A tleap script that builds the chain and sets N, CA, C and O, in Angstrom:
source leaprc.protein.ff14SB
mol = sequence {
  NMET LEU PHE VAL ASN SER GLN SER LYS GLN
  VAL PHE GLY ILE VAL GLY SER SER THR SER
  ARG ARG SER SER SER GLY ILE LYS SER PRO
  THR ARG ALA GLN PHE ASP HIE GLY ASN SER
  ASP VAL ARG ALA GLY ASN SER PRO SER ARG
  LEU LEU TYR GLN ILE GLU ILE THR GLY ASP
  ALA SER VAL ALA ALA VAL GLN LEU PHE LEU
  SER HIE PHE GLU GLY SER ALA GLU ALA LYS
  LYS PHE ALA ARG ARG LEU VAL SER GLY VAL
  VAL SER GLN ARG VAL GLU ILE ASP ARG LEU
  ILE GLN GLN CYS THR GLU HIE TRP LYS LEU
  LEU ARG MET ALA LYS VAL ASP LEU VAL ILE
  LEU ARG MET ALA THR TYR GLU LEU VAL PHE
  CYS PRO ASP ILE PRO LEU ASN ALA ARG PHE
  CGLY
}
set mol.1.N position { 0.570 -1.288 0.152 }
set mol.1.CA position { -0.086 -0.031 0.052 }
set mol.1.C position { 0.894 1.203 0.008 }
set mol.1.O position { 1.931 1.116 0.665 }
set mol.2.N position { 0.623 2.420 -0.766 }
set mol.2.CA position { 1.262 3.504 -1.011 }
set mol.2.C position { 0.830 4.387 0.135 }
set mol.2.O position { -0.344 4.284 0.491 }
set mol.3.N position { 1.663 5.291 0.796 }
set mol.3.CA position { 1.179 6.471 1.576 }
set mol.3.C position { 2.230 7.376 0.949 }
set mol.3.O position { 3.400 7.089 0.697 }
set mol.4.N position { 1.579 8.542 0.741 }
set mol.4.CA position { 2.199 9.899 0.350 }
set mol.4.C position { 1.531 10.820 1.327 }
set mol.4.O position { 0.340 10.779 1.636 }
set mol.5.N position { 2.530 11.744 1.824 }
set mol.5.CA position { 2.314 12.868 2.518 }
set mol.5.C position { 1.560 13.816 1.537 }
set mol.5.O position { 1.353 13.625 0.339 }
set mol.6.N position { 1.142 15.031 2.414 }
set mol.6.CA position { 0.313 16.042 1.651 }
set mol.6.C position { 1.096 16.867 0.857 }
set mol.6.O position { 0.603 17.717 0.116 }
set mol.7.N position { 2.602 16.615 0.995 }
set mol.7.CA position { 3.644 17.426 0.416 }
set mol.7.C position { 4.037 16.827 -0.942 }
set mol.7.O position { 5.049 17.250 -1.500 }
set mol.8.N position { 3.293 15.869 -1.498 }
set mol.8.CA position { 3.670 15.129 -2.556 }
set mol.8.C position { 3.970 15.811 -3.905 }
set mol.8.O position { 4.741 15.379 -4.761 }
set mol.9.N position { 3.114 17.144 -3.974 }
set mol.9.CA position { 3.388 17.888 -4.869 }
set mol.9.C position { 4.865 18.456 -5.017 }
set mol.9.O position { 5.501 18.619 -6.058 }
set mol.10.N position { 5.153 18.652 -4.029 }
set mol.10.CA position { 6.616 19.463 -3.864 }
set mol.10.C position { 7.459 18.225 -4.040 }
set mol.10.O position { 8.394 18.284 -4.838 }
set mol.11.N position { 7.240 17.187 -3.422 }
set mol.11.CA position { 8.108 16.079 -3.840 }
set mol.11.C position { 8.342 15.565 -5.407 }
set mol.11.O position { 9.394 15.177 -5.915 }
set mol.12.N position { 7.175 15.673 -5.939 }
set mol.12.CA position { 7.462 15.503 -7.377 }
set mol.12.C position { 7.863 16.736 -8.163 }
set mol.12.O position { 7.947 16.515 -9.371 }
set mol.13.N position { 8.078 17.723 -7.865 }
set mol.13.CA position { 8.223 19.136 -8.326 }
set mol.13.C position { 7.344 19.648 -9.262 }
set mol.13.O position { 7.754 20.100 -10.331 }
set mol.14.N position { 6.103 19.620 -8.944 }
set mol.14.CA position { 5.264 20.368 -9.715 }
set mol.14.C position { 4.567 21.746 -9.054 }
set mol.14.O position { 3.904 22.395 -9.863 }
set mol.15.N position { 4.617 22.146 -8.022 }
set mol.15.CA position { 4.515 23.347 -7.366 }
set mol.15.C position { 5.454 24.087 -7.715 }
set mol.15.O position { 6.673 23.946 -7.618 }
set mol.16.N position { 4.420 25.410 -8.399 }
set mol.16.CA position { 5.123 26.586 -8.644 }
set mol.16.C position { 5.786 26.417 -10.085 }
set mol.16.O position { 6.690 27.195 -10.391 }
set mol.17.N position { 5.444 25.602 -10.828 }
set mol.17.CA position { 5.875 25.182 -12.295 }
set mol.17.C position { 5.604 26.402 -13.062 }
set mol.17.O position { 4.741 27.210 -12.719 }
set mol.18.N position { 6.407 26.545 -14.190 }
set mol.18.CA position { 5.893 27.340 -15.283 }
set mol.18.C position { 5.847 26.936 -16.330 }
set mol.18.O position { 6.885 26.822 -16.983 }
set mol.19.N position { 4.467 26.537 -16.910 }
set mol.19.CA position { 4.281 26.086 -18.259 }
set mol.19.C position { 3.441 27.274 -19.274 }
set mol.19.O position { 3.625 28.490 -19.224 }
set mol.20.N position { 2.657 26.678 -20.021 }
set mol.20.CA position { 2.111 27.586 -20.766 }
set mol.20.C position { 0.604 27.651 -20.812 }
set mol.20.O position { -0.048 28.071 -21.768 }
set mol.21.N position { 0.047 27.115 -19.497 }
set mol.21.CA position { -1.480 27.318 -19.628 }
set mol.21.C position { -1.839 27.634 -17.961 }
set mol.21.O position { -1.419 26.909 -17.060 }
set mol.22.N position { -2.471 28.534 -17.792 }
set mol.22.CA position { -2.983 28.958 -16.557 }
set mol.22.C position { -4.061 28.526 -16.006 }
set mol.22.O position { -5.101 28.901 -16.547 }
set mol.23.N position { -4.166 27.761 -14.976 }
set mol.23.CA position { -5.445 27.191 -14.326 }
set mol.23.C position { -6.031 28.440 -13.441 }
set mol.23.O position { -5.489 29.537 -13.311 }
set mol.24.N position { -7.371 27.972 -12.816 }
set mol.24.CA position { -7.991 28.846 -12.276 }
set mol.24.C position { -7.150 29.555 -10.889 }
set mol.24.O position { -7.453 30.648 -10.411 }
set mol.25.N position { -6.235 28.820 -10.471 }
set mol.25.CA position { -5.584 29.097 -9.247 }
set mol.25.C position { -4.385 29.999 -9.863 }
set mol.25.O position { -3.493 30.314 -9.075 }
set mol.26.N position { -4.306 30.372 -11.001 }
set mol.26.CA position { -3.088 31.315 -11.499 }
set mol.26.C position { -1.830 30.545 -11.660 }
set mol.26.O position { -0.795 31.087 -12.047 }
set mol.27.N position { -1.915 29.258 -11.358 }
set mol.27.CA position { -0.575 28.421 -11.741 }
set mol.27.C position { -0.627 27.956 -13.036 }
set mol.27.O position { -1.650 27.441 -13.486 }
set mol.28.N position { 0.590 28.117 -13.807 }
set mol.28.CA position { 0.565 27.556 -15.165 }
set mol.28.C position { 0.842 26.125 -15.064 }
set mol.28.O position { 1.714 25.614 -14.362 }
set mol.29.N position { -0.140 25.415 -15.980 }
set mol.29.CA position { 0.025 23.968 -16.134 }
set mol.29.C position { 0.172 23.425 -17.677 }
set mol.29.O position { -0.314 24.139 -18.554 }
set mol.30.N position { 0.668 22.481 -17.968 }
set mol.30.CA position { 0.792 22.037 -19.413 }
set mol.30.C position { -0.610 21.146 -19.619 }
set mol.30.O position { -1.223 20.461 -18.800 }
set mol.31.N position { -0.834 21.373 -20.787 }
set mol.31.CA position { -2.047 20.620 -21.385 }
set mol.31.C position { -1.600 19.023 -22.184 }
set mol.31.O position { -0.429 18.805 -22.493 }
set mol.32.N position { -2.524 18.173 -22.400 }
set mol.32.CA position { -2.304 17.026 -22.942 }
set mol.32.C position { -1.903 17.378 -24.155 }
set mol.32.O position { -0.828 16.874 -24.481 }
set mol.33.N position { -2.550 18.276 -25.157 }
set mol.33.CA position { -2.379 18.534 -26.155 }
set mol.33.C position { -0.648 18.779 -26.466 }
set mol.33.O position { 0.031 18.224 -27.330 }
set mol.34.N position { -0.268 19.686 -25.560 }
set mol.34.CA position { 1.044 20.199 -25.616 }
set mol.34.C position { 2.146 18.778 -25.276 }
set mol.34.O position { 3.323 18.702 -25.627 }
set mol.35.N position { 1.460 17.870 -24.602 }
set mol.35.CA position { 2.172 17.046 -23.922 }
set mol.35.C position { 2.506 15.924 -25.152 }
set mol.35.O position { 3.524 15.231 -25.161 }
set mol.36.N position { 1.392 15.882 -26.241 }
set mol.36.CA position { 1.534 14.716 -26.945 }
set mol.36.C position { 2.231 15.170 -28.503 }
set mol.36.O position { 2.107 14.387 -29.445 }
set mol.37.N position { 2.813 16.218 -28.646 }
set mol.37.CA position { 3.554 16.561 -29.925 }
set mol.37.C position { 4.949 16.108 -29.914 }
set mol.37.O position { 5.838 16.284 -29.080 }
set mol.38.N position { 4.934 15.417 -31.158 }
set mol.38.CA position { 6.514 14.985 -31.276 }
set mol.38.C position { 6.570 13.599 -30.927 }
set mol.38.O position { 5.980 13.169 -29.935 }
set mol.39.N position { 7.286 12.837 -31.734 }
set mol.39.CA position { 7.753 11.315 -31.742 }
set mol.39.C position { 8.048 11.091 -30.123 }
set mol.39.O position { 7.413 10.314 -29.409 }
set mol.40.N position { 9.126 11.921 -29.705 }
set mol.40.CA position { 9.834 11.754 -28.446 }
set mol.40.C position { 8.680 11.869 -27.168 }
set mol.40.O position { 8.525 11.041 -26.271 }
set mol.41.N position { 7.978 13.056 -27.353 }
set mol.41.CA position { 7.003 13.168 -26.248 }
set mol.41.C position { 5.819 12.313 -26.229 }
set mol.41.O position { 5.243 12.067 -25.170 }
set mol.42.N position { 5.380 11.791 -27.498 }
set mol.42.CA position { 4.530 10.585 -27.582 }
set mol.42.C position { 5.102 9.511 -26.715 }
set mol.42.O position { 4.337 9.071 -25.858 }
set mol.43.N position { 6.212 9.047 -26.774 }
set mol.43.CA position { 7.116 7.915 -26.248 }
set mol.43.C position { 6.969 8.197 -24.779 }
set mol.43.O position { 6.562 7.371 -23.962 }
set mol.44.N position { 7.352 9.491 -24.496 }
set mol.44.CA position { 7.153 10.028 -22.948 }
set mol.44.C position { 5.616 9.811 -22.598 }
set mol.44.O position { 5.394 9.385 -21.465 }
set mol.45.N position { 4.634 10.028 -23.346 }
set mol.45.CA position { 3.386 10.065 -22.978 }
set mol.45.C position { 2.954 8.832 -22.442 }
set mol.45.O position { 1.940 8.895 -21.748 }
set mol.46.N position { 3.514 7.654 -22.607 }
set mol.46.CA position { 3.516 6.384 -22.082 }
set mol.46.C position { 4.067 6.342 -20.664 }
set mol.46.O position { 3.650 5.535 -19.833 }
set mol.47.N position { 5.091 7.307 -20.396 }
set mol.47.CA position { 5.470 7.012 -19.087 }
set mol.47.C position { 4.982 7.202 -17.873 }
set mol.47.O position { 5.512 6.607 -16.935 }
set mol.48.N position { 3.775 8.146 -17.631 }
set mol.48.CA position { 3.076 8.232 -16.562 }
set mol.48.C position { 2.254 6.768 -16.324 }
set mol.48.O position { 2.093 6.375 -15.168 }
set mol.49.N position { 1.783 6.041 -17.377 }
set mol.49.CA position { 1.132 4.865 -17.262 }
set mol.49.C position { 2.150 3.792 -16.611 }
set mol.49.O position { 1.875 3.157 -15.592 }
set mol.50.N position { 3.290 3.677 -17.286 }
set mol.50.CA position { 4.490 2.772 -17.056 }
set mol.50.C position { 4.956 3.027 -15.760 }
set mol.50.O position { 5.243 2.043 -15.078 }
set mol.51.N position { 5.123 4.419 -15.161 }
set mol.51.CA position { 5.666 4.481 -14.180 }
set mol.51.C position { 4.706 4.284 -12.918 }
set mol.51.O position { 5.105 3.791 -11.863 }
set mol.52.N position { 3.303 4.754 -13.153 }
set mol.52.CA position { 2.230 4.203 -12.093 }
set mol.52.C position { 2.354 2.507 -12.000 }
set mol.52.O position { 2.288 1.924 -10.918 }
set mol.53.N position { 2.528 1.856 -13.201 }
set mol.53.CA position { 2.441 0.293 -12.977 }
set mol.53.C position { 3.731 0.202 -12.200 }
set mol.53.O position { 3.657 -0.459 -11.164 }
set mol.54.N position { 4.792 0.688 -12.471 }
set mol.54.CA position { 6.134 0.242 -11.826 }
set mol.54.C position { 5.702 0.674 -10.287 }
set mol.54.O position { 6.017 -0.204 -9.483 }
set mol.55.N position { 5.097 1.745 -9.728 }
set mol.55.CA position { 4.837 2.056 -8.422 }
set mol.55.C position { 3.771 0.932 -7.944 }
set mol.55.O position { 3.833 0.526 -6.784 }
set mol.56.N position { 2.923 0.497 -8.720 }
set mol.56.CA position { 1.882 -0.454 -8.290 }
set mol.56.C position { 2.599 -1.856 -8.026 }
set mol.56.O position { 2.250 -2.630 -7.135 }
set mol.57.N position { 3.440 -2.037 -8.744 }
set mol.57.CA position { 4.234 -3.319 -8.606 }
set mol.57.C position { 5.189 -3.545 -7.323 }
set mol.57.O position { 5.196 -4.492 -6.537 }
set mol.58.N position { 6.055 -2.300 -7.356 }
set mol.58.CA position { 7.200 -2.133 -6.585 }
set mol.58.C position { 6.633 -1.489 -5.051 }
set mol.58.O position { 7.055 -1.984 -4.006 }
set mol.59.N position { 5.836 -0.570 -5.040 }
set mol.59.CA position { 5.450 0.112 -3.872 }
set mol.59.C position { 6.063 1.196 -3.698 }
set mol.59.O position { 5.751 1.911 -2.746 }
set mol.60.N position { 7.192 1.605 -4.682 }
set mol.60.CA position { 8.184 2.504 -4.340 }
set mol.60.C position { 7.664 3.914 -5.192 }
set mol.60.O position { 7.650 3.991 -6.421 }
set mol.61.N position { 7.358 4.701 -4.513 }
set mol.61.CA position { 6.770 6.163 -5.067 }
set mol.61.C position { 7.673 7.263 -4.564 }
set mol.61.O position { 7.315 8.432 -4.415 }
set mol.62.N position { 8.888 6.778 -4.313 }
set mol.62.CA position { 10.014 7.923 -3.887 }
set mol.62.C position { 10.399 8.676 -4.918 }
set mol.62.O position { 10.145 8.261 -6.049 }
set mol.63.N position { 11.039 9.843 -4.759 }
set mol.63.CA position { 11.471 10.803 -5.723 }
set mol.63.C position { 12.809 10.250 -6.608 }
set mol.63.O position { 12.959 10.575 -7.786 }
set mol.64.N position { 13.683 9.446 -5.947 }
set mol.64.CA position { 14.712 8.820 -6.400 }
set mol.64.C position { 14.151 7.738 -7.433 }
set mol.64.O position { 14.714 7.565 -8.514 }
set mol.65.N position { 12.965 6.985 -7.038 }
set mol.65.CA position { 12.454 6.020 -8.349 }
set mol.65.C position { 11.930 6.685 -9.396 }
set mol.65.O position { 12.115 6.344 -10.564 }
set mol.66.N position { 11.160 7.795 -8.990 }
set mol.66.CA position { 10.399 8.521 -10.072 }
set mol.66.C position { 11.606 9.136 -11.049 }
set mol.66.O position { 11.583 8.956 -12.267 }
set mol.67.N position { 12.522 9.783 -10.463 }
set mol.67.CA position { 13.713 10.481 -11.155 }
set mol.67.C position { 14.259 9.379 -12.113 }
set mol.67.O position { 14.331 9.631 -13.316 }
set mol.68.N position { 14.715 7.955 -11.542 }
set mol.68.CA position { 15.422 7.188 -12.392 }
set mol.68.C position { 14.885 6.839 -13.262 }
set mol.68.O position { 15.543 6.614 -14.277 }
set mol.69.N position { 13.277 6.606 -13.273 }
set mol.69.CA position { 12.371 6.054 -14.266 }
set mol.69.C position { 12.357 6.875 -15.254 }
set mol.69.O position { 12.623 6.406 -16.360 }
set mol.70.N position { 12.029 8.403 -15.131 }
set mol.70.CA position { 11.730 9.281 -16.087 }
set mol.70.C position { 13.081 9.400 -17.015 }
set mol.70.O position { 12.978 9.560 -18.231 }
set mol.71.N position { 14.527 9.299 -16.270 }
set mol.71.CA position { 15.608 9.386 -16.780 }
set mol.71.C position { 15.748 8.458 -18.030 }
set mol.71.O position { 16.559 8.818 -18.883 }
set mol.72.N position { 15.080 7.354 -18.222 }
set mol.72.CA position { 15.128 6.325 -19.274 }
set mol.72.C position { 14.327 6.584 -20.590 }
set mol.72.O position { 14.395 5.916 -21.622 }
set mol.73.N position { 13.378 7.938 -20.298 }
set mol.73.CA position { 12.457 8.108 -21.381 }
set mol.73.C position { 13.186 9.411 -22.206 }
set mol.73.O position { 13.942 10.175 -21.605 }
set mol.74.N position { 12.942 9.535 -23.324 }
set mol.74.CA position { 13.005 10.683 -24.269 }
set mol.74.C position { 11.967 11.424 -24.110 }
set mol.74.O position { 10.935 10.945 -23.641 }
set mol.75.N position { 12.065 12.765 -24.485 }
set mol.75.CA position { 10.890 13.657 -24.130 }
set mol.75.C position { 11.395 15.057 -23.476 }
set mol.75.O position { 12.298 15.254 -22.663 }
set mol.76.N position { 10.477 15.985 -24.129 }
set mol.76.CA position { 10.741 17.173 -23.476 }
set mol.76.C position { 10.674 17.545 -22.045 }
set mol.76.O position { 9.960 16.808 -21.365 }
set mol.77.N position { 11.286 18.567 -21.413 }
set mol.77.CA position { 11.019 18.850 -20.080 }
set mol.77.C position { 9.581 19.011 -19.764 }
set mol.77.O position { 9.118 18.559 -18.717 }
set mol.78.N position { 8.951 19.564 -20.527 }
set mol.78.CA position { 7.381 19.686 -20.319 }
set mol.78.C position { 6.635 18.281 -20.192 }
set mol.78.O position { 5.851 18.084 -19.264 }
set mol.79.N position { 6.889 17.370 -21.096 }
set mol.79.CA position { 6.744 16.041 -21.225 }
set mol.79.C position { 6.661 15.434 -19.649 }
set mol.79.O position { 5.690 14.967 -19.053 }
set mol.80.N position { 7.855 15.596 -19.274 }
set mol.80.CA position { 8.307 14.816 -17.889 }
set mol.80.C position { 7.618 15.500 -16.930 }
set mol.80.O position { 7.056 14.909 -16.009 }
set mol.81.N position { 7.602 16.824 -17.067 }
set mol.81.CA position { 6.806 17.530 -15.963 }
set mol.81.C position { 5.509 17.211 -15.951 }
set mol.81.O position { 4.956 17.108 -14.856 }
set mol.82.N position { 4.889 17.028 -16.962 }
set mol.82.CA position { 3.267 16.538 -17.161 }
set mol.82.C position { 3.248 15.008 -16.318 }
set mol.82.O position { 2.465 14.714 -15.414 }
set mol.83.N position { 4.227 14.225 -16.829 }
set mol.83.CA position { 4.312 12.973 -16.154 }
set mol.83.C position { 4.085 12.850 -14.766 }
set mol.83.O position { 3.307 12.111 -14.163 }
set mol.84.N position { 5.174 13.995 -14.210 }
set mol.84.CA position { 5.160 13.778 -12.648 }
set mol.84.C position { 4.152 14.325 -12.079 }
set mol.84.O position { 3.858 14.035 -10.919 }
set mol.85.N position { 3.413 15.259 -12.848 }
set mol.85.CA position { 2.039 15.854 -12.346 }
set mol.85.C position { 0.998 14.759 -12.312 }
set mol.85.O position { 0.272 14.699 -11.320 }
set mol.86.N position { 0.853 13.917 -13.262 }
set mol.86.CA position { -0.141 12.811 -13.182 }
set mol.86.C position { 0.161 11.957 -12.320 }
set mol.86.O position { -0.779 11.513 -11.661 }
set mol.87.N position { 1.327 11.521 -12.076 }
set mol.87.CA position { 2.004 10.665 -11.346 }
set mol.87.C position { 1.701 10.943 -9.689 }
set mol.87.O position { 1.075 10.244 -8.893 }
set mol.88.N position { 2.264 11.994 -9.531 }
set mol.88.CA position { 2.008 12.781 -8.141 }
set mol.88.C position { 0.593 12.639 -7.481 }
set mol.88.O position { 0.343 12.298 -6.325 }
set mol.89.N position { -0.372 13.019 -8.600 }
set mol.89.CA position { -1.718 13.216 -8.310 }
set mol.89.C position { -2.440 11.880 -8.257 }
set mol.89.O position { -3.363 11.766 -7.450 }
set mol.90.N position { -2.166 11.027 -8.909 }
set mol.90.CA position { -2.622 9.796 -8.759 }
set mol.90.C position { -2.104 9.020 -7.420 }
set mol.90.O position { -2.897 8.491 -6.641 }
set mol.91.N position { -0.983 9.011 -7.273 }
set mol.91.CA position { -0.251 8.667 -6.070 }
set mol.91.C position { -1.040 9.324 -4.908 }
set mol.91.O position { -1.652 8.546 -4.176 }
set mol.92.N position { -1.111 10.715 -4.626 }
set mol.92.CA position { -1.505 11.493 -3.700 }
set mol.92.C position { -3.221 11.298 -3.341 }
set mol.92.O position { -3.735 11.354 -2.224 }
set mol.93.N position { -3.748 11.111 -4.353 }
set mol.93.CA position { -5.551 10.915 -4.410 }
set mol.93.C position { -5.766 9.524 -4.661 }
set mol.93.O position { -6.901 9.279 -5.072 }
set mol.94.N position { -5.006 8.544 -4.533 }
set mol.94.CA position { -5.331 7.140 -4.714 }
set mol.94.C position { -6.547 6.599 -3.808 }
set mol.94.O position { -7.357 5.807 -4.288 }
set mol.95.N position { -6.631 6.987 -2.678 }
set mol.95.CA position { -7.633 6.456 -1.851 }
set mol.95.C position { -8.856 6.750 -2.302 }
set mol.95.O position { -9.686 5.849 -2.424 }
set mol.96.N position { -9.208 8.285 -2.673 }
set mol.96.CA position { -10.477 8.910 -3.362 }
set mol.96.C position { -10.592 8.287 -4.717 }
set mol.96.O position { -11.736 8.018 -5.083 }
set mol.97.N position { -9.484 7.981 -5.616 }
set mol.97.CA position { -9.772 7.601 -7.018 }
set mol.97.C position { -10.329 5.950 -6.879 }
set mol.97.O position { -11.202 5.474 -7.605 }
set mol.98.N position { -9.699 5.295 -5.911 }
set mol.98.CA position { -9.933 3.898 -5.936 }
set mol.98.C position { -11.542 4.031 -5.324 }
set mol.98.O position { -12.426 3.367 -5.865 }
set mol.99.N position { -11.842 4.878 -4.231 }
set mol.99.CA position { -13.451 4.598 -4.089 }
set mol.99.C position { -14.340 5.183 -5.386 }
set mol.99.O position { -15.502 4.808 -5.549 }
set mol.100.N position { -13.730 6.082 -6.243 }
set mol.100.CA position { -14.711 6.491 -7.063 }
set mol.100.C position { -15.005 5.116 -8.200 }
set mol.100.O position { -16.077 4.674 -8.615 }
set mol.101.N position { -13.672 4.707 -8.468 }
set mol.101.CA position { -13.638 3.284 -9.379 }
set mol.101.C position { -14.534 2.408 -8.814 }
set mol.101.O position { -15.390 1.843 -9.494 }
set mol.102.N position { -14.383 2.207 -7.349 }
set mol.102.CA position { -15.275 0.810 -6.849 }
set mol.102.C position { -16.737 1.082 -7.089 }
set mol.102.O position { -17.550 0.301 -7.583 }
set mol.103.N position { -16.972 2.465 -6.608 }
set mol.103.CA position { -18.528 2.675 -7.085 }
set mol.103.C position { -19.047 2.565 -8.265 }
set mol.103.O position { -20.274 2.642 -8.318 }
set mol.104.N position { -18.315 2.362 -9.496 }
set mol.104.CA position { -18.804 2.442 -10.852 }
set mol.104.C position { -18.451 0.959 -11.275 }
set mol.104.O position { -18.421 0.734 -12.485 }
set mol.105.N position { -18.221 0.082 -10.530 }
set mol.105.CA position { -17.657 -1.266 -10.825 }
set mol.105.C position { -18.660 -2.199 -10.406 }
set mol.105.O position { -19.071 -2.175 -9.246 }
set mol.106.N position { -19.113 -3.062 -11.294 }
set mol.106.CA position { -20.268 -4.086 -10.686 }
set mol.106.C position { -19.478 -5.370 -10.708 }
set mol.106.O position { -18.812 -5.708 -11.687 }
set mol.107.N position { -19.564 -6.015 -9.691 }
set mol.107.CA position { -19.046 -7.578 -9.555 }
set mol.107.C position { -17.319 -7.634 -9.802 }
set mol.107.O position { -16.780 -8.648 -10.244 }
set mol.108.N position { -16.625 -6.500 -9.480 }
set mol.108.CA position { -15.416 -6.474 -9.728 }
set mol.108.C position { -14.617 -5.905 -8.352 }
set mol.108.O position { -15.085 -4.859 -7.904 }
set mol.109.N position { -13.804 -6.309 -7.847 }
set mol.109.CA position { -13.047 -5.753 -6.785 }
set mol.109.C position { -11.796 -5.268 -7.398 }
set mol.109.O position { -11.348 -5.951 -8.319 }
set mol.110.N position { -11.023 -3.988 -6.975 }
set mol.110.CA position { -9.709 -3.537 -7.325 }
set mol.110.C position { -8.741 -4.595 -7.371 }
set mol.110.O position { -7.936 -4.745 -8.290 }
set mol.111.N position { -8.828 -5.248 -6.462 }
set mol.111.CA position { -7.743 -6.480 -6.127 }
set mol.111.C position { -7.563 -7.378 -7.246 }
set mol.111.O position { -6.473 -7.848 -7.572 }
set mol.112.N position { -8.938 -7.659 -7.968 }
set mol.112.CA position { -9.189 -8.743 -9.092 }
set mol.112.C position { -8.870 -8.201 -10.574 }
set mol.112.O position { -8.701 -8.888 -11.582 }
set mol.113.N position { -8.832 -6.903 -10.468 }
set mol.113.CA position { -8.526 -6.175 -11.866 }
set mol.113.C position { -7.255 -6.307 -12.340 }
set mol.113.O position { -6.379 -6.267 -11.476 }
set mol.114.N position { -6.838 -6.482 -13.700 }
set mol.114.CA position { -5.577 -6.507 -14.281 }
set mol.114.C position { -4.800 -5.202 -13.790 }
set mol.114.O position { -5.422 -4.140 -13.817 }
set mol.115.N position { -3.567 -5.215 -13.374 }
set mol.115.CA position { -2.885 -3.981 -12.855 }
set mol.115.C position { -2.646 -2.826 -13.978 }
set mol.115.O position { -2.584 -1.614 -13.771 }
set mol.116.N position { -2.536 -3.457 -15.124 }
set mol.116.CA position { -2.628 -2.339 -16.242 }
set mol.116.C position { -3.879 -1.531 -16.372 }
set mol.116.O position { -3.887 -0.317 -16.573 }
set mol.117.N position { -4.866 -2.241 -16.251 }
set mol.117.CA position { -6.192 -1.717 -16.412 }
set mol.117.C position { -6.553 -0.841 -15.401 }
set mol.117.O position { -7.117 0.196 -15.750 }
set mol.118.N position { -6.322 -1.059 -14.073 }
set mol.118.CA position { -6.446 -0.577 -12.994 }
set mol.118.C position { -5.504 0.920 -13.000 }
set mol.118.O position { -5.968 1.953 -12.518 }
set mol.119.N position { -4.400 0.865 -13.496 }
set mol.119.CA position { -3.491 2.077 -13.674 }
set mol.119.C position { -4.204 3.292 -14.682 }
set mol.119.O position { -4.285 4.511 -14.525 }
set mol.120.N position { -4.618 2.502 -15.643 }
set mol.120.CA position { -5.192 3.426 -16.824 }
set mol.120.C position { -6.620 3.928 -16.128 }
set mol.120.O position { -6.889 5.111 -16.336 }
set mol.121.N position { -7.550 3.180 -15.340 }
set mol.121.CA position { -8.553 3.787 -14.781 }
set mol.121.C position { -8.292 4.712 -13.754 }
set mol.121.O position { -9.041 5.677 -13.602 }
set mol.122.N position { -7.223 4.510 -12.966 }
set mol.122.CA position { -6.885 5.877 -11.900 }
set mol.122.C position { -6.357 6.927 -12.613 }
set mol.122.O position { -6.606 8.061 -12.203 }
set mol.123.N position { -5.523 6.754 -13.820 }
set mol.123.CA position { -5.119 7.878 -14.391 }
set mol.123.C position { -5.980 8.655 -14.701 }
set mol.123.O position { -5.977 9.811 -14.279 }
set mol.124.N position { -7.148 8.057 -15.723 }
set mol.124.CA position { -8.185 8.537 -16.272 }
set mol.124.C position { -9.020 9.175 -15.198 }
set mol.124.O position { -9.345 10.341 -15.421 }
set mol.125.N position { -9.327 8.766 -14.354 }
set mol.125.CA position { -10.061 9.172 -12.887 }
set mol.125.C position { -9.569 10.473 -12.541 }
set mol.125.O position { -10.210 11.513 -12.381 }
set mol.126.N position { -8.269 10.252 -12.443 }
set mol.126.CA position { -7.362 11.705 -11.780 }
set mol.126.C position { -7.689 12.896 -12.705 }
set mol.126.O position { -8.142 13.963 -12.290 }
set mol.127.N position { -7.392 12.588 -14.130 }
set mol.127.CA position { -7.747 13.687 -14.881 }
set mol.127.C position { -9.068 14.329 -14.968 }
set mol.127.O position { -9.288 15.540 -14.993 }
set mol.128.N position { -9.946 13.335 -15.013 }
set mol.128.CA position { -11.416 13.897 -15.074 }
set mol.128.C position { -11.866 14.667 -13.763 }
set mol.128.O position { -12.607 15.648 -13.701 }
set mol.129.N position { -11.300 14.051 -12.829 }
set mol.129.CA position { -11.929 14.749 -11.382 }
set mol.129.C position { -10.962 15.842 -10.775 }
set mol.129.O position { -11.420 16.729 -10.055 }
set mol.130.N position { -9.750 15.772 -11.047 }
set mol.130.CA position { -8.977 16.583 -10.499 }
set mol.130.C position { -7.959 17.555 -11.357 }
set mol.130.O position { -7.022 18.218 -10.912 }
set mol.131.N position { -8.326 17.466 -12.445 }
set mol.131.CA position { -7.346 18.120 -13.548 }
set mol.131.C position { -8.547 18.979 -14.374 }
set mol.131.O position { -8.934 18.572 -15.470 }
set mol.132.N position { -9.097 20.190 -13.764 }
set mol.132.CA position { -10.155 20.950 -14.595 }
set mol.132.C position { -9.513 21.968 -15.736 }
set mol.132.O position { -10.204 22.601 -16.535 }
set mol.133.N position { -8.101 22.011 -15.671 }
set mol.133.CA position { -7.390 22.830 -16.361 }
set mol.133.C position { -6.924 21.809 -17.988 }
set mol.133.O position { -6.384 22.358 -18.947 }
set mol.134.N position { -7.161 20.817 -17.970 }
set mol.134.CA position { -6.961 19.827 -19.115 }
set mol.134.C position { -8.337 19.778 -19.743 }
set mol.134.O position { -9.298 19.115 -19.353 }
set mol.135.N position { -8.260 20.681 -20.895 }
set mol.135.CA position { -9.544 20.675 -21.692 }
set mol.135.C position { -10.117 19.078 -22.124 }
set mol.135.O position { -9.382 18.129 -22.396 }
set mol.136.N position { -11.395 19.067 -22.109 }
set mol.136.CA position { -11.998 17.748 -22.542 }
set mol.136.C position { -11.622 17.169 -23.781 }
set mol.136.O position { -11.423 15.965 -23.942 }
set mol.137.N position { -11.509 18.235 -24.844 }
set mol.137.CA position { -10.946 17.686 -26.078 }
set mol.137.C position { -9.548 17.025 -26.252 }
set mol.137.O position { -9.176 16.265 -27.147 }
set mol.138.N position { -8.825 17.529 -25.111 }
set mol.138.CA position { -7.324 17.191 -25.122 }
set mol.138.C position { -7.394 15.463 -24.393 }
set mol.138.O position { -6.691 14.512 -24.733 }
set mol.139.N position { -8.369 15.480 -23.424 }
set mol.139.CA position { -8.606 14.247 -22.839 }
set mol.139.C position { -8.907 13.020 -23.253 }
set mol.139.O position { -8.609 11.963 -22.698 }
set mol.140.N position { -9.734 13.242 -24.621 }
set mol.140.CA position { -10.562 12.386 -25.349 }
set mol.140.C position { -10.075 12.350 -26.759 }
set mol.140.O position { -10.542 11.520 -27.539 }
set mol.141.N position { -9.120 13.243 -27.147 }
set mol.141.CA position { -8.875 13.395 -28.544 }
set mol.141.C position { -7.942 12.457 -29.187 }
set mol.141.O position { -7.702 12.552 -30.390 }
savepdb mol mol.pdb
quit
C-alpha cells in the first residue's frame, strides 16, 4: 500500500511550475495537447502509465524511483513535468480515486482487476476529477 504525504506535489516538483497554460488558481500547467506533440513526447506520453504500473508493482513512489524511471525516457522537459504531475496526483489521491472506481464497478473488486487496467482507470479518473485545466478535447482526443 502506498502512502504519500500532503507535500507530494513538492516532492514530485510540480508546485510553482511555469508552463504555458494558467489554471483558475493562476498557476500555469501543461495540457495534454502540448504533451503529445512530437515522437519523443508521444513515447514519453506512455511514461505516466508505465511509471504508475511500476509503483503499483514495487510500492516505491520515492523521488529517486520517479527520477530514475523518467531518466530512461526521451521527451521534452514539459512532457516529463506533465508525467510527474499525473503520477504525483494519482499517488496522492489514490484512496479517493479507488473509491470512485469501486463505486462504478459491478462484480469487480479492485484487487481482481488487471494491474494495467487499474492504472489506466486511476490515471483517467484523476484527470477527469482533479484536472479541470486539461480541456476535455485533449483528454479524449
